[in-house]
Structures are given as structure tokens and as C-alpha cells.
C-alpha distance (Angstrom), angle and dihedral (degrees) to the residues before:
residue distance angle dihedral
M1 . . .
G2 3.79 . .
L3 3.79 146.4 .
F4 3.79 122.3 -142.6
C5 3.79 138.3 161.8
D6 3.80 117.9 -114.4
K7 3.85 108.0 -173.1
N8 3.82 103.1 -67.7
R9 3.79 96.4 -7.8
F10 3.78 135.0 82.4
V11 3.80 107.9 -143.8
Y12 3.79 120.3 -158.9
T13 3.81 115.3 -165.9
N14 3.81 127.1 -171.5
L15 3.81 111.4 -155.3
N16 3.79 101.2 173.5
M17 3.80 113.8 166.2
G18 3.80 113.6 -94.6
T19 3.78 95.3 16.1
S20 3.78 133.6 93.3
P21 3.81 115.3 -103.5
Q22 3.77 112.1 -92.0
T23 3.80 118.0 -156.1
L24 3.77 128.8 -165.5
I25 3.81 116.0 -170.3
L26 3.79 116.6 -153.7
F27 3.81 116.0 -169.9
R28 3.79 117.0 -141.9
K29 3.79 113.6 -109.6
G30 3.80 115.9 -105.3
V31 3.81 95.5 10.5
P32 3.84 117.3 125.6
M33 3.81 113.2 -116.8
L34 3.80 120.4 -162.9
K35 3.81 110.7 -122.9
S36 3.82 101.3 173.7
F37 3.76 144.2 -23.9
I38 3.80 135.7 -163.6
E39 3.79 129.0 -155.8
K40 3.80 119.6 -137.3
P41 3.83 106.8 -170.1
V42 3.80 113.1 -140.5
S43 3.81 99.8 176.6
K44 3.79 139.3 -31.5
F45 3.80 87.0 -80.1
I46 3.83 104.7 49.1
S47 3.79 142.7 19.3
L48 3.79 133.4 -160.4
Y49 3.80 113.7 -132.7
H50 3.80 125.8 -159.4
A51 3.81 111.8 -157.7
V52 3.80 130.3 -173.0
F53 3.81 119.6 -154.7
Q54 3.81 131.3 -172.9
I55 3.80 116.3 -142.5
D56 3.79 106.9 -177.4
N57 3.84 101.9 -65.9
T58 3.80 95.2 -14.8
V59 3.81 127.9 91.1
K60 3.81 117.8 -147.1
E61 3.82 121.2 -166.6
Y62 3.80 117.9 -161.5
D63 3.80 135.6 -178.9
Y64 3.78 123.9 -157.5
V65 3.79 139.7 167.1
S66 3.79 123.7 -122.9
R67 3.79 138.9 -176.9
N68 3.81 85.5 -153.5
V69 3.79 98.2 93.7
G70 3.78 120.0 -165.4
L71 3.80 99.5 23.4
K72 3.80 115.0 177.4
E73 3.79 93.7 -167.2
I74 3.81 139.1 6.0
N75 3.77 101.9 -110.4
Q76 3.78 105.9 121.1
K77 3.78 115.8 168.9
P78 3.81 121.2 -138.5
Y79 3.80 123.4 -107.2
Q80 3.81 96.1 36.5
S81 3.78 106.6 127.8
N82 3.80 127.5 -143.2
A83 3.79 93.9 173.8
V84 3.79 144.7 11.0
T85 3.80 135.4 -139.0
I86 3.80 120.9 -156.3
F87 3.80 121.4 -150.5
V88 3.79 109.7 -159.2
F89 3.82 127.8 -160.1
N90 3.77 133.4 171.8
Q91 3.78 117.6 -107.8
N92 3.82 97.5 -88.3
K93 3.81 91.4 36.9
S94 3.78 93.5 -122.1
K95 3.81 91.1 125.7
M96 3.80 135.2 40.2
L97 3.79 125.2 -152.5
L98 3.79 118.3 -129.6
I99 3.77 133.4 176.5
K100 3.78 134.6 -142.8
E101 3.79 105.5 -143.0
F102 3.79 134.6 175.8
R103 3.80 110.5 -124.5
F104 3.80 118.7 -163.6
P105 3.85 99.4 -150.2
I106 3.81 90.2 62.8
N107 3.82 96.8 31.0
N108 3.77 88.1 -134.0
Y109 3.79 146.1 81.3
V110 3.78 123.6 -84.8
I111 3.81 136.6 -173.1
A112 3.78 110.4 -116.1
S113 3.79 145.9 137.5
P114 3.81 125.2 -96.9
A115 3.80 109.2 -78.4
G116 3.77 144.2 154.0
L117 3.76 149.6 155.6
I118 3.77 122.0 -69.5
D119 3.79 112.6 -114.7
E120 3.79 121.4 -133.3
G121 3.80 110.2 -81.2
E122 3.82 94.6 20.0
D123 3.78 127.6 115.4
F124 3.79 115.3 -142.6
K125 3.82 94.7 -103.0
T126 3.80 91.3 55.0
A127 3.79 90.0 46.5
A128 3.82 90.2 50.5
L129 3.81 92.7 54.6
R130 3.80 91.3 47.0
E131 3.80 93.6 49.0
L132 3.79 91.9 46.9
Y133 3.81 90.4 53.2
E134 3.80 91.9 48.3
E135 3.81 99.3 43.9
I136 3.82 100.7 33.6
G137 3.80 107.4 12.5
Y138 3.80 103.7 -121.0
R139 3.80 111.4 142.2
P140 3.83 117.7 -132.7
E141 3.81 92.3 -107.8
E142 3.82 88.9 56.9
V143 3.80 93.1 55.6
T144 3.81 128.7 82.0
I145 3.80 116.0 -161.7
T146 3.82 105.8 -145.7
S147 3.81 100.3 176.5
T148 3.78 144.7 -19.6
L149 3.79 139.6 -150.4
L150 3.78 123.6 -143.0
P151 3.81 116.2 -109.7
S152 3.80 115.4 -76.6
Y153 3.80 133.1 -175.4
S154 3.79 114.3 -82.2
S155 3.84 100.9 -155.9
V156 3.78 106.7 -12.3
G157 3.80 94.1 -174.2
L158 3.80 90.2 62.8
T159 3.79 108.6 24.4
D160 3.80 144.4 13.0
E161 3.83 91.0 -131.7
Q162 3.81 115.9 136.5
T163 3.79 124.5 -158.4
A164 3.80 129.0 -162.6
S165 3.81 122.0 -147.0
V166 3.80 124.4 -137.5
F167 3.81 122.6 -172.0
V168 3.81 117.6 -156.5
T169 3.79 142.1 170.1
V170 3.80 126.6 -143.2
D171 3.79 138.8 173.6
D172 3.81 105.2 -90.7
S173 3.81 91.3 -162.0
I174 3.81 87.7 72.4
K175 3.80 113.8 89.2
P176 3.81 102.3 -153.6
K177 3.79 124.2 -161.4
Q178 3.79 114.8 -123.0
N179 3.80 121.5 -123.7
L180 3.79 99.9 -155.8
E181 3.77 128.4 172.1
G182 3.79 116.0 -116.3
T183 3.81 95.0 -100.0
E184 3.82 96.8 45.1
D185 3.81 118.8 103.3
I186 3.81 107.0 -171.3
E187 3.81 134.2 150.1
Y188 3.80 121.9 -177.7
F189 3.81 128.8 -151.7
W190 3.80 140.5 164.1
V191 3.81 128.1 -116.7
T192 3.79 133.1 -164.2
P193 3.83 121.6 -138.4
Q194 3.81 89.9 -101.0
E195 3.80 92.4 51.9
A196 3.80 90.4 45.5
Q197 3.80 92.3 51.8
H198 3.81 91.4 49.9
F199 3.79 90.4 52.1
L200 3.81 93.9 47.0
E201 3.80 91.6 50.6
T202 3.81 99.1 43.2
G203 3.81 109.3 20.3
H204 3.81 87.6 -124.7
L205 3.79 127.1 108.0
A206 3.79 121.9 -132.7
E207 3.79 110.7 -73.6
Y208 3.80 95.3 -107.5
L209 3.82 91.0 50.1
S210 3.80 92.0 48.0
E211 3.79 88.8 53.5
Q212 3.80 92.7 44.6
L213 3.80 93.9 48.6
K214 3.82 95.4 33.8
V215 3.82 94.6 -128.0
D216 3.77 135.4 123.2
E217 3.81 117.1 -175.6
I218 3.81 110.5 7.0
G219 3.80 136.8 173.2
I220 3.79 129.3 -121.4
T221 3.80 135.8 -146.2
A222 3.81 117.3 -107.6
R223 3.81 99.0 -118.6
T224 3.78 92.6 47.7
Q225 3.81 91.1 47.8
L226 3.82 91.5 54.9
V227 3.81 94.7 45.7
L228 3.80 90.6 46.0
K229 3.82 89.8 53.3
D230 3.81 90.0 50.6
F231 3.83 89.4 48.8
V232 3.83 90.2 54.2
E233 3.81 94.0 47.1
K234 3.80 94.9 48.0
N235 3.80 91.1 51.8
S236 3.79 94.2 47.3
V237 3.81 94.2 62.3
């Protein structure tokens, strides 16, 4: 006989000689246990899932969005990327590249870093080089990948999407030509640590950038905000 822990369950098994194994499953107190979930397809790209959990004597219903269409169970493993974000610096890392991009869920522009979904058969580094060529124009041979981060959850309260991070350097004297899709509205620009700090503190770009990009107050994506803060701090030492 034996007792072992299987995720959120304690499993007791009796393996006495000459008898069939007998198993008693004891659920850990206070741990959510999935009872059921239903997929509501939205498009070929995303689905809405409705999940029901049991927490002791309480039932919790939860809705979330997923790019993983057609799930048979909720059992996603960590570090499996749906998307990639690319953080771009010049060769001496005295400037960071940002983009102004129109995002449909907010019906507005936002400051971000180049990013995109990973195509079938791609690893996230290959996807990063492809997205950088499309959104900015740098060819793969013009890009040096300096480091990467394993995929992490983008907004785990809303979706199971995971995004990898790729850090690269390029020659900022090159003026690449973008290769955008017809529905993409993206402009790229460079910022210094001083300009980045001003934006982080006020939500406003430097005056010349605001005029160039035709924006006043503008939002920023979370990952880019954190990397931009790190960029400022490293250059203030």
C-alpha cells in the first residue's frame, strides 16, 4: 500500500497480494478542482471557455479567452508560447526602439514593442526575426539576439496566452523599410533614457516625438513599460 500526492489530490492505494488494487482519492482542502468546462468558439483564432470549479462547498464559475481552440481539457503546461515580444536596442544600448500601434480592443493607439503570434512550425526566435522584419524592416542578418526569456503568461486573469521575450540589438543608423500587412498601423521610433523616463513619469512623449507621431497622452503595454523602466535604470548608473 502507498500514499502519494497527485497534483491537488492525495491518492491512497492498497496493493495487498492476491487482491485487486483499491484506490481512495482524497482531495486537498481549499484547493480548486475543475468540475466541467464548455468551449464557445468565437472565431478560428480564439474561443471563450466557461469553467466550473469546486472549492470545498463552494462553486466558482469562470470565463476566459484562449487562442488554444478545441481544448478537450484545461491542462496547459507552462513555457509553451503563443506569441513573442521583441525588445530592440541599438548596438551600444543607448537607445531603445518603440512602436506606436493601433490596437483594436481599445480602439486607440498604444506604445509597445514589436510583437506577434508564432506561426505553426516556428520557434519563438524564428517568429521574433520574422515579426521584426515585417513591423520594422530589419532583415535577420542585421539582427543580433542577445538574450531571451521563456514564455510567461500575458494576462492570466483573462487568458491562458503565453508570450516569449526576445532581446536584440541592431544598427540604428539603418533606416529599414517596413513590410506591414494591410490592416497594421505601426510607426517605429527611438528613445533615449531621458526621453523614456519622461514618458514613464508623465504618460507624454517628448514634444518632438508627440509632433512626429501626432499623439498627446498615450498608453503603453505592460511588458514594454517594465523593460523601458529597466532601460532607464541601467543607463542612470
